[in-house]
C-alpha positions in Angstrom: 55.9 119.9 52.2 54.0 116.6 52.6 52.3 115.4 49.4 49.0 113.5 50.0 48.1 110.9 47.6 44.4 110.0 47.1 43.6 106.6 46.1 40.6 105.4 44.0 38.4 104.8 47.1 39.1 108.4 48.2 38.1 109.8 44.9 34.8 107.7 45.0 34.1 109.2 48.4 34.7 112.9 47.1 32.4 112.2 43.8 29.5 110.5 45.9 29.5 113.4 48.5 30.0 116.1 45.7 27.0 114.6 43.9 24.7 115.1 47.0 25.1 118.8 46.5 23.6 118.7 43.0 20.1 117.9 44.1 20.2 120.4 46.8 21.3 123.2 44.2 18.6 122.2 41.8 15.8 122.4 44.6 17.0 125.6 46.2 18.2 127.8 43.4 16.3 126.6 40.4 13.0 125.7 42.3 12.8 122.3 40.9 10.4 120.1 43.3 10.2 123.1 45.5 6.5 122.6 46.2 7.3 119.2 47.6 8.2 119.2 51.3 9.8 115.7 51.3 12.0 116.6 48.4 13.2 119.8 50.2 13.7 117.7 53.5 15.7 114.9 51.7 17.8 117.1 49.7 18.7 119.3 52.6 19.5 116.4 54.8 21.9 114.9 52.3 23.5 118.3 51.8 24.0 118.6 55.6 25.5 115.2 56.0 27.7 115.6 53.1 29.0 119.0 54.6 29.6 117.4 58.0 31.6 114.6 56.4 33.6 117.1 54.2 34.4 119.1 57.4 35.7 116.0 59.5 37.7 114.7 56.7 39.2 118.1 56.1 40.1 118.3 59.7 41.9 114.8 59.8 43.7 115.9 56.7 44.7 119.2 58.2 46.1 117.1 61.2 49.1 116.1 59.0 50.2 119.5 58.6 49.4 121.3 61.9 48.8 120.0 65.4 45.5 118.0 66.4 44.6 120.8 68.8 44.6 123.6 66.3 42.8 121.6 63.6 40.0 120.7 66.0 39.8 124.3 67.2 39.4 125.5 63.6 36.7 122.9 63.1 34.9 124.1 66.1 35.2 127.7 64.9 33.9 126.8 61.5 31.0 124.7 62.8 29.7 127.5 65.0 29.9 130.3 62.5 26.4 130.2 61.2 
């Protein structure tokens, strides 16, 4: 099986995108800043952007293991689930 090596820049991207989920979790689950609509809008927007980036990155990574058409089909299915 192909082993994928992540460099320092990849780990930085993962850390930054994962850190965008923390404010969203605080606002939605712990009701921190829940009364301010701007806080809700900003944290939700960051979380949606991070999720989209993670999905596209996962699709590109999956293309090394399976065909491009199949990985894009899986991405389309996942994006249309909600």
